[in-house]
C-alpha positions as CSV (number, residue, x, y, z in Angstrom):
1,X,39.5,-22.3,42.7
2,X,38.8,-25.6,41.1
3,X,36.6,-26.0,38.0
4,X,34.6,-29.1,37.2
5,X,32.6,-29.7,34.0
6,X,30.0,-32.4,33.9
7,X,29.5,-34.1,30.5
8,X,26.4,-36.4,31.1
9,X,26.6,-38.5,27.9
10,X,27.4,-42.2,27.9
11,X,27.0,-44.9,25.2
12,X,25.7,-47.2,27.8
13,X,24.4,-46.6,31.4
14,X,26.3,-48.8,33.9
15,X,24.1,-50.5,36.5
16,X,26.3,-49.3,39.5
17,X,26.8,-45.7,38.5
18,X,24.8,-43.0,40.4
19,X,26.1,-40.0,38.6
20,X,23.7,-38.1,36.4
21,X,24.1,-39.6,32.9
22,X,22.2,-40.7,29.8
23,X,22.7,-41.7,26.2
24,X,22.8,-38.6,23.9
25,X,19.3,-39.3,22.6
26,X,17.7,-36.2,21.1
27,X,20.0,-33.8,22.8
28,X,21.9,-31.7,20.2
29,X,25.5,-31.8,21.5
30,X,26.6,-28.5,19.9
31,X,23.7,-26.8,21.7
32,X,24.7,-28.4,25.0
33,X,28.3,-27.3,24.5
34,X,27.2,-23.7,23.8
35,X,25.1,-23.8,27.0
36,X,28.1,-24.9,29.0
37,X,30.2,-22.0,27.6
38,X,27.3,-19.6,28.2
39,X,27.1,-20.7,31.8
40,X,30.8,-20.4,32.3
41,X,30.7,-16.9,30.8
42,X,28.0,-15.8,33.2
43,X,29.5,-17.4,36.2
44,X,32.7,-15.4,35.5
45,X,31.0,-12.2,34.6
46,X,32.5,-8.9,36.1
47,X,31.1,-8.4,39.6
48,X,30.2,-12.0,39.9
49,X,26.5,-11.6,39.1
50,X,24.7,-13.7,36.5
51,X,22.6,-11.8,34.1
52,X,18.9,-11.7,34.6
53,X,16.8,-13.6,32.0
54,X,13.5,-12.7,30.5
55,X,11.8,-14.1,33.6
56,X,13.7,-11.8,35.9
57,X,15.6,-14.7,37.6
58,X,19.0,-13.9,38.9
59,X,21.8,-16.0,40.5
60,X,23.9,-16.0,43.6
61,X,27.4,-14.4,43.3
62,X,29.9,-16.1,41.1
63,X,33.7,-16.5,41.4
64,X,34.6,-13.1,39.9
65,X,37.8,-12.8,41.9
66,X,39.2,-16.3,41.3
67,X,40.7,-18.0,38.3
68,X,40.7,-21.8,38.0
69,X,43.7,-23.7,39.4
70,X,42.5,-27.0,37.9
71,X,40.0,-28.1,35.3
72,X,38.4,-31.5,35.5
73,X,36.0,-32.9,32.8
74,X,34.0,-35.7,34.2
75,X,30.8,-37.5,33.5
76,X,29.4,-39.4,31.9
77,X,32.0,-40.0,29.2
78,X,33.8,-36.8,28.1
79,X,36.0,-38.8,25.7
80,X,33.0,-39.9,23.6
81,X,32.6,-36.3,22.3
82,X,33.8,-36.0,18.7
83,X,37.0,-34.0,17.9
84,X,34.9,-31.1,16.5
85,X,32.8,-31.0,19.7
86,X,35.9,-31.2,21.9
87,X,37.5,-28.3,20.0
88,X,34.2,-26.3,20.3
89,X,34.1,-26.9,24.0
90,X,37.7,-26.1,24.8
91,X,37.8,-23.0,22.6
92,X,34.6,-21.7,24.0
93,X,35.8,-22.1,27.6
94,X,39.1,-20.5,26.8
95,X,37.3,-17.4,25.6
96,X,35.4,-16.8,28.9
97,X,37.5,-18.3,31.6
98,X,41.0,-17.2,32.6
99,X,43.2,-20.3,32.2
100,X,46.5,-18.6,32.8
101,X,46.8,-20.2,36.3
102,X,45.9,-23.7,35.3
103,X,48.1,-26.3,37.0
104,X,46.2,-29.4,35.8
105,X,43.6,-30.4,33.2
106,X,42.0,-33.8,33.6
107,X,39.7,-35.6,31.2
108,X,37.8,-38.8,32.1
109,X,37.9,-41.3,29.3
110,X,36.6,-44.8,28.6
111,X,38.6,-47.4,26.6
112,X,37.2,-47.8,23.0
113,X,36.1,-44.2,22.9
114,X,39.3,-42.8,21.5
115,X,42.2,-43.7,19.1
116,X,45.7,-42.2,18.7
117,X,44.4,-39.3,16.7
118,X,41.9,-38.3,19.4
119,X,44.4,-38.9,22.2
120,X,46.8,-36.5,20.4
121,X,43.9,-34.0,20.2
122,X,43.5,-34.2,24.0
123,X,47.1,-33.0,24.3
124,X,46.6,-30.2,21.7
125,X,43.6,-28.9,23.7
126,X,45.6,-28.7,26.9
127,X,44.7,-32.0,28.7
128,X,47.7,-33.3,30.6
129,X,46.0,-36.0,32.7
130,X,43.6,-38.7,31.6
131,X,41.6,-40.8,34.0
132,X,40.7,-44.1,32.4
133,X,37.5,-45.9,33.6
134,X,38.9,-49.4,33.2
135,X,37.4,-50.9,36.4
136,X,38.6,-54.4,35.8
137,X,40.7,-56.7,33.6
138,X,38.3,-59.6,34.2
139,X,35.9,-60.3,31.3
140,X,33.3,-61.6,33.7
141,X,33.5,-58.6,36.0
142,X,33.3,-56.2,33.1
143,X,30.1,-57.9,32.0
144,X,28.7,-57.6,35.5
145,X,29.5,-53.9,35.6
146,X,27.9,-53.4,32.2
147,X,31.2,-52.1,30.7
148,X,31.4,-52.0,26.9
149,X,35.2,-52.6,26.6
150,X,37.1,-55.8,27.0
151,X,40.5,-56.3,28.8
152,X,42.6,-56.0,25.7
153,X,40.9,-52.7,24.7
154,X,41.5,-51.4,28.2
155,X,45.2,-52.3,28.0
156,X,45.5,-50.8,24.5
157,X,43.9,-47.5,25.7
158,X,46.8,-47.1,28.2
159,X,49.3,-47.8,25.5
160,X,47.7,-45.4,23.1
161,X,47.9,-42.6,25.7
162,X,51.5,-43.4,26.2
163,X,52.2,-43.3,22.4
164,X,50.4,-39.9,22.2
165,X,52.7,-38.6,25.0
166,X,50.1,-38.0,27.7
167,X,52.1,-36.9,30.8
168,X,49.9,-38.5,33.4
169,X,47.6,-41.5,33.2
170,X,45.2,-42.7,35.9
171,X,43.5,-46.1,35.9
172,X,40.2,-46.5,37.8
173,X,39.5,-49.9,39.3
174,X,36.6,-51.2,41.3
175,X,36.8,-54.1,43.9
176,X,34.3,-56.1,45.9
177,X,32.2,-56.5,42.7
178,X,29.6,-59.4,42.9
179,X,31.4,-62.5,41.8
180,X,34.9,-61.0,42.0
181,X,37.2,-63.5,43.7
182,X,40.4,-62.6,45.5
183,X,42.5,-64.3,42.7
184,X,40.7,-62.4,40.0
185,X,41.2,-59.1,41.8
186,X,44.9,-59.9,42.3
187,X,45.1,-60.5,38.5
188,X,43.5,-57.1,37.8
189,X,45.9,-55.3,40.1
190,X,49.0,-57.1,38.7
191,X,47.9,-56.4,35.1
192,X,47.4,-52.7,36.0
193,X,50.9,-52.5,37.6
194,X,52.4,-54.1,34.5
195,X,50.9,-51.3,32.3
196,X,52.8,-48.7,34.4
197,X,50.2,-46.0,34.8
198,X,51.1,-43.0,36.9
199,X,48.2,-43.2,39.2
200,X,45.7,-45.8,40.3
201,X,42.3,-45.2,41.9
202,X,40.9,-48.4,43.5
203,X,37.3,-47.9,44.7
204,X,35.2,-50.2,46.9
205,X,31.9,-50.8,45.1
206,X,29.1,-49.0,46.9
207,X,25.4,-49.4,46.3
208,X,23.8,-46.1,45.5
209,X,20.1,-45.4,45.4
210,X,18.5,-45.1,41.9
211,X,20.8,-47.7,40.4
212,X,20.1,-51.2,39.1
213,X,22.6,-52.6,41.6
214,X,20.9,-51.0,44.6
215,X,17.6,-52.6,43.5
216,X,19.2,-55.9,43.3
217,X,20.7,-55.4,46.8
218,X,17.3,-54.6,48.2
219,X,15.9,-57.8,46.6
220,X,18.7,-59.9,48.1
221,X,20.3,-60.7,44.8
222,X,23.6,-58.9,45.9
223,X,25.2,-58.6,49.3
224,X,27.6,-56.4,51.3
225,X,30.5,-58.2,53.0
226,X,32.9,-56.0,55.1
227,X,35.4,-58.8,55.4
228,X,35.6,-59.2,51.6
229,X,35.9,-55.4,51.2
230,X,38.8,-55.2,53.7
231,X,40.6,-58.3,52.2
232,X,40.5,-56.8,48.7
233,X,41.4,-53.3,49.9
234,X,44.5,-54.6,51.6
235,X,45.5,-56.7,48.7
236,X,45.5,-53.7,46.4
237,X,47.2,-51.5,49.0
238,X,50.0,-53.9,49.6
239,X,50.7,-54.6,45.9
240,X,50.5,-51.0,44.8
241,X,52.7,-49.7,47.5
242,X,55.2,-52.5,47.0
243,X,55.3,-51.4,43.3
244,X,56.2,-47.9,44.2
245,X,52.9,-46.1,44.3
246,X,52.3,-43.7,47.2
247,X,49.1,-44.1,49.0
248,X,47.8,-40.6,49.6
249,X,44.1,-41.0,50.0
250,X,41.9,-44.0,50.9
251,X,41.3,-45.0,47.3
252,X,44.2,-43.3,45.5
253,X,47.8,-44.2,44.7
254,X,50.3,-42.2,42.7
255,X,53.8,-42.3,41.4
256,X,55.9,-39.3,42.8
257,X,54.7,-36.1,41.1
258,X,51.4,-37.6,39.8
259,X,48.9,-36.9,42.6
260,X,45.6,-35.4,41.5
261,X,45.7,-31.7,42.3
262,X,42.0,-31.3,41.6
263,X,41.0,-33.9,44.1
264,X,43.5,-32.7,46.7
265,X,42.1,-29.2,46.4
266,X,38.6,-30.7,46.9
267,X,39.6,-32.7,50.0
268,X,41.3,-29.6,51.5
269,X,38.1,-27.5,51.1
270,X,39.0,-25.2,48.3
271,X,36.3,-23.3,46.4
272,X,35.0,-25.1,43.4
273,X,32.9,-24.1,40.4
274,X,30.7,-26.8,38.8
275,X,29.4,-26.4,35.3
276,X,26.9,-28.6,33.5
277,X,23.7,-30.5,34.5
278,X,23.7,-31.8,38.1
279,X,27.0,-30.0,38.8
280,X,27.6,-28.6,42.3
281,X,29.5,-25.4,43.3
282,X,30.8,-24.3,46.6
283,X,32.1,-20.7,46.6
284,X,32.6,-18.6,49.7
285,X,30.4,-21.0,51.8
286,X,27.6,-20.9,49.3
287,X,26.7,-24.2,47.8
288,X,24.6,-24.3,44.6
289,X,23.3,-27.2,42.6
290,X,22.4,-27.3,38.9
291,X,19.3,-29.0,37.6
292,X,19.9,-32.7,36.9
293,X,18.2,-32.7,33.5
294,X,20.1,-31.9,30.4
295,X,17.2,-30.5,28.4
296,X,16.1,-28.3,31.3
297,X,19.7,-27.3,31.9
298,X,20.1,-26.1,28.3
299,X,16.8,-24.2,28.4
300,X,17.6,-22.5,31.7
301,X,21.1,-21.4,30.6
302,X,19.7,-20.1,27.4
303,X,17.0,-18.1,29.2
304,X,18.8,-16.8,32.3
305,X,22.5,-17.7,32.1
306,X,22.5,-20.4,34.7
307,X,20.7,-23.6,35.8
308,X,20.8,-23.5,39.5
309,X,17.8,-25.0,41.3
310,X,19.1,-25.2,44.8
311,X,21.4,-23.2,47.1
312,X,22.5,-23.5,50.7
313,X,24.7,-21.2,52.9
314,X,27.0,-23.5,54.8
315,X,27.9,-22.7,58.4
316,X,31.4,-22.8,59.7
317,X,30.5,-26.0,61.6
318,X,29.2,-27.7,58.4
319,X,32.4,-26.8,56.5
320,X,34.5,-28.0,59.3
321,X,32.8,-31.4,59.5
322,X,33.1,-31.8,55.7
323,X,36.8,-31.0,55.8
324,X,37.2,-33.5,58.7
325,X,35.5,-36.3,56.8
326,X,37.5,-35.6,53.6
327,X,40.9,-35.1,55.1
328,X,40.6,-38.2,57.2
329,X,40.7,-40.1,53.9
330,X,44.1,-38.6,53.1
331,X,47.6,-39.4,54.4
332,X,47.8,-35.7,55.5
333,X,45.2,-36.4,58.1
334,X,43.8,-33.7,60.3
335,X,45.2,-31.4,63.0
336,X,45.3,-33.3,66.3
337,X,43.3,-30.6,68.0
338,X,40.4,-31.5,65.8
339,X,40.2,-34.9,67.6
340,X,39.4,-35.3,71.3
341,X,42.1,-36.8,73.5
342,X,39.7,-39.7,74.3
343,X,39.2,-40.5,70.6
344,X,42.9,-40.0,69.8
345,X,43.8,-42.6,72.5
346,X,41.0,-45.0,71.4
347,X,41.8,-45.1,67.7
348,X,45.6,-45.1,68.1
349,X,45.5,-48.0,70.7
350,X,43.3,-50.0,68.3
351,X,45.9,-49.5,65.5
352,X,43.5,-47.5,63.3
353,X,45.4,-44.2,63.6
354,X,48.7,-42.7,64.4
355,X,49.9,-39.2,65.5
356,X,52.7,-37.7,63.4
357,X,53.8,-34.1,63.3
358,X,50.8,-32.9,65.2
359,X,48.4,-34.6,62.7
360,X,45.9,-37.4,63.4
361,X,46.4,-39.8,60.5
362,X,44.6,-43.1,59.8
363,X,46.7,-46.2,59.3
364,X,46.0,-48.6,56.4
365,X,43.7,-50.6,58.8
366,X,41.9,-47.4,59.7
367,X,41.8,-46.2,56.1
368,X,39.8,-49.4,55.2
369,X,37.2,-48.3,57.8
370,X,37.3,-44.5,57.1
371,X,33.6,-44.0,56.6
372,X,32.5,-45.4,60.0
373,X,35.4,-43.8,61.7
374,X,34.6,-40.4,60.2
375,X,30.9,-40.8,61.3
376,X,32.0,-41.5,64.9
377,X,34.3,-38.5,65.0
378,X,31.8,-36.1,63.3
């Protein structure tokens, strides 16, 4: 099983981000942390049932028979939590979840939210992989994205993690940002390579509803250009692979031994438990979603032990289609029998896919078009 913990707090809300997040405001962080630990305790209760609260509410079954294989703290900005809050969180989780089988612990971090002392604390708490939300080394692009760090702070964050002895460092980048030229993108990629991270995630900017960028797109202030997307995708792909990174998923590149186990488990369809506001869980084909409101989340957990507001039993067909779409993004591909002979012929002849060891695998050209290809094959 995979475990994900959503920390919704950010110093600033970026205009492109669609994840549930907010500034801390009036939310008491210790109370939030205690609620997360309480939720984890109830989800892992013997028998898999959450305790009924005063209102008589109960929950669907929890993951009683599984222990977490990975733990991923995302957000939001988990690294903005203070050292005392981080200790409170990790110590509380360790008391109610069985971490004996953990293979990987990842913490998302933003530059300028930690120093060497806090980076050392990450290690003491068991974190072995940090994912840095750098996004760009261009000052203009960082301003467009609403980021609060500058290029030098971003580079220094990588160096601090190295000095602390962090075993695995990922750098998140975003391309096809409004105003991002091919030369500026090339410079960001080259700067990233020079910092020698262990993993790079290069994401194509997408416009999600309920974001400031989406509203600008609707007004015509921003645009979508598939040719620009493809050009910048291929530039990053070519340079990163030339530099020794293995391309193992549409947006992800890793040095040998540094692939994200958490994400690989998700792409392969493993069970996952989501804790925190807005978090989603899929366990034994039952998908549940927590309330996307931190104050309500805390109140519900304190009353009834969970904050689930929606649940859906997934059919085998739904699970299969999800696995198809996710595995197509990886260099593992999908079993050839999942793809019709007609579609295999069509996409291989077009140069978008190849057949290798009885797997249907997208080529770099196909990987740049993975979403429309997956929609055609679904």
